[in-house]
ROMI-601248 format. One record per residue (C-alpha): residue in three letters; x, y, z. Coordinates in nm, 4 decimals, always signed. Each point is the difference from the previous one (the first is absolute). Layout:
% ROMI-601248
   res         px         py         pz
   ALA          X          Y          Z
...
//
This chain:
% ROMI-601248
   res         px         py         pz
   MET    -2.2792    +2.5207    -2.0726
   GLY    +0.0601    -0.3177    +0.2165
   GLY    -0.3060    -0.0033    +0.2370
   ILE    -0.3083    -0.2145    -0.0098
   GLY    -0.3217    +0.2167    +0.0316
   GLY    -0.3561    -0.1009    +0.0586
   PRO    -0.0986    -0.0606    -0.3594
   GLU    +0.2921    -0.2534    -0.0485
   LEU    -0.0987    -0.1797    +0.3164
   LEU    -0.3529    -0.0154    -0.1096
   ILE    +0.1106    -0.1608    -0.3411
   ILE    +0.2236    -0.2352    +0.1859
   PHE    -0.2726    -0.1246    +0.2414
   LEU    -0.2469    -0.0271    -0.3064
   VAL    +0.2499    -0.2313    -0.1737
   VAL    +0.0638    -0.2033    +0.3001
   LEU    -0.3815    -0.0369    +0.0635
   LEU    -0.0407    -0.1221    -0.3665
   VAL    +0.2838    -0.2526    +0.0096
   PHE    -0.0459    -0.1554    +0.3346
   GLY    -0.3707    +0.0555    +0.0743
   PRO    -0.1739    +0.1340    +0.3114
   GLN    +0.0446    -0.3392    +0.1983
   ARG    +0.3880    -0.0240    -0.0351
   ILE    +0.0943    +0.3534    +0.0688
   PRO    +0.0222    -0.0456    +0.3781
   GLU    +0.2151    -0.3036    -0.0580
   VAL    +0.2254    +0.1727    -0.2250
   ALA    +0.0130    +0.2947    +0.2396
   ARG    +0.0961    -0.2355    +0.2868
   GLY    +0.2656    -0.1674    -0.2149
   LEU    +0.1492    +0.3394    -0.0956
   GLY    -0.0082    +0.1101    +0.3759
   LYS    +0.1914    -0.3205    +0.1084
   GLY    +0.2516    +0.0411    -0.2871
   LEU    +0.0685    +0.3652    +0.0897
   ARG    +0.0379    -0.0790    +0.3725
   GLU    +0.2432    -0.2810    -0.0808
   ILE    +0.2094    +0.2398    -0.2173
   ARG    -0.0137    +0.2647    +0.2604
   ARG    +0.1040    -0.2584    +0.2648
   LEU    +0.3019    -0.1363    -0.2153
   SER    +0.0963    +0.3655    -0.0668
   THR    +0.0176    +0.0784    +0.3663
   GLU    +0.1934    -0.3192    +0.0793
   LEU    +0.2606    +0.0828    -0.2749
   GLN    +0.0393    +0.3570    +0.1263
   ARG    +0.0498    -0.1448    +0.3554
   GLU    +0.2610    -0.2472    -0.1420
   VAL    +0.1879    +0.2931    -0.1811
   ASN    +0.0111    +0.2230    +0.2946
   LEU    +0.1241    -0.2916    +0.2282
   VAL    +0.2846    -0.0606    -0.2509
   ASP    +0.0912    +0.3638    -0.0008
   ALA    +0.0011    +0.0181    +0.3762
   ARG    +0.2411    -0.3098    +0.0107
   GLU    +0.2341    +0.1471    -0.2625
   ASP    +0.0273    +0.3306    +0.2177
   GLU    +0.0877    -0.1832    +0.3154
   PRO    +0.3682    -0.0964    +0.0587
   LEU    +0.0949    -0.3630    -0.0182
   PRO    +0.0188    -0.1511    +0.3834
   HIS    +0.2964    -0.2077    -0.1116
   ALA    +0.1915    +0.2532    -0.1963
   ARG    +0.3718    -0.0501    +0.0248
   PRO    +0.1880    +0.2725    +0.2075
   SER    +0.2245    +0.2475    -0.1917
   LEU    +0.3107    -0.1590    -0.1145
   THR    +0.2193    +0.3075    +0.0829
   PRO    +0.2232    -0.0526    +0.3090
   SER    -0.1201    +0.1467    +0.3096
   GLN    +0.1968    +0.1401    +0.2843
   ASP    -0.1220    -0.2792    +0.2214
   ALA    +0.1492    -0.2800    -0.2153
   PRO    +0.2873    -0.2099    +0.1381
   PRO    +0.3506    +0.0676    -0.1425
   PRO    +0.1274    -0.2586    -0.2520
   SER    +0.2012    -0.2810    +0.1432
   ALA    +0.3530    +0.0389    +0.0524
   GLY    +0.1134    -0.2904    -0.2322
   GLY    -0.1398    +0.1863    -0.3018
   THR    -0.2578    -0.2763    -0.1026
   PRO    -0.3507    -0.0298    +0.1204
   ALA    -0.0950    -0.2681    +0.2757
   ASP    -0.1669    -0.2136    -0.2487
   GLY    +0.3145    -0.0603    -0.2096
   PRO    +0.1490    +0.1511    -0.3091
   ALA    -0.2368    +0.1711    -0.2427
   ASP    +0.1469    -0.1900    -0.3107
   THR    -0.0975    -0.3560    +0.1330
   PRO    -0.2692    -0.1502    -0.1946
   PRO    -0.3368    -0.1058    +0.1854
   GLU    -0.0480    -0.3649    +0.0666
   PRO    -0.1706    -0.1832    -0.2870
   ARG    -0.3735    -0.0893    +0.0704
   THR    -0.0804    -0.3668    +0.0467
   PRO    -0.3305    -0.1415    -0.1421
   PRO    -0.2736    -0.0920    +0.2453
   ASP    -0.0360    -0.3670    +0.0829
   GLY    -0.2692    -0.1950    -0.1951
   PRO    -0.1481    +0.0702    -0.3424
   VAL    -0.0014    +0.3411    -0.1412
   GLY    -0.3131    +0.1119    -0.2062
   PRO    -0.3297    -0.1617    -0.0226
   THR    -0.0128    -0.3620    +0.1189
   PRO    -0.1832    -0.2437    -0.2404
   ARG    -0.3589    -0.1319    +0.1012
   GLN    -0.0276    -0.3676    +0.0778
//
């Protein structure tokens, strides 16, 4: 069950011979060979891409942020009780729009 034996291959070859004729069999075989070669090349390329992505996922990010837990080397908080940048409850400055038109410019 499942395998193709000698008699089955002989029947397939005879059907191909009847359908395509003796002159076109080499042409059909070349086309099949080129198609199978292209499928094999694409399969290898896809496998290489998958392996590359897997390898990249396993590497640590070079720009990863350090741990947010305070370390022993951290400087002590300032004596005034507020950070050097100002109180934490002040809102950030509003953003100003860039000079000139925003969005696509009309064609002239």
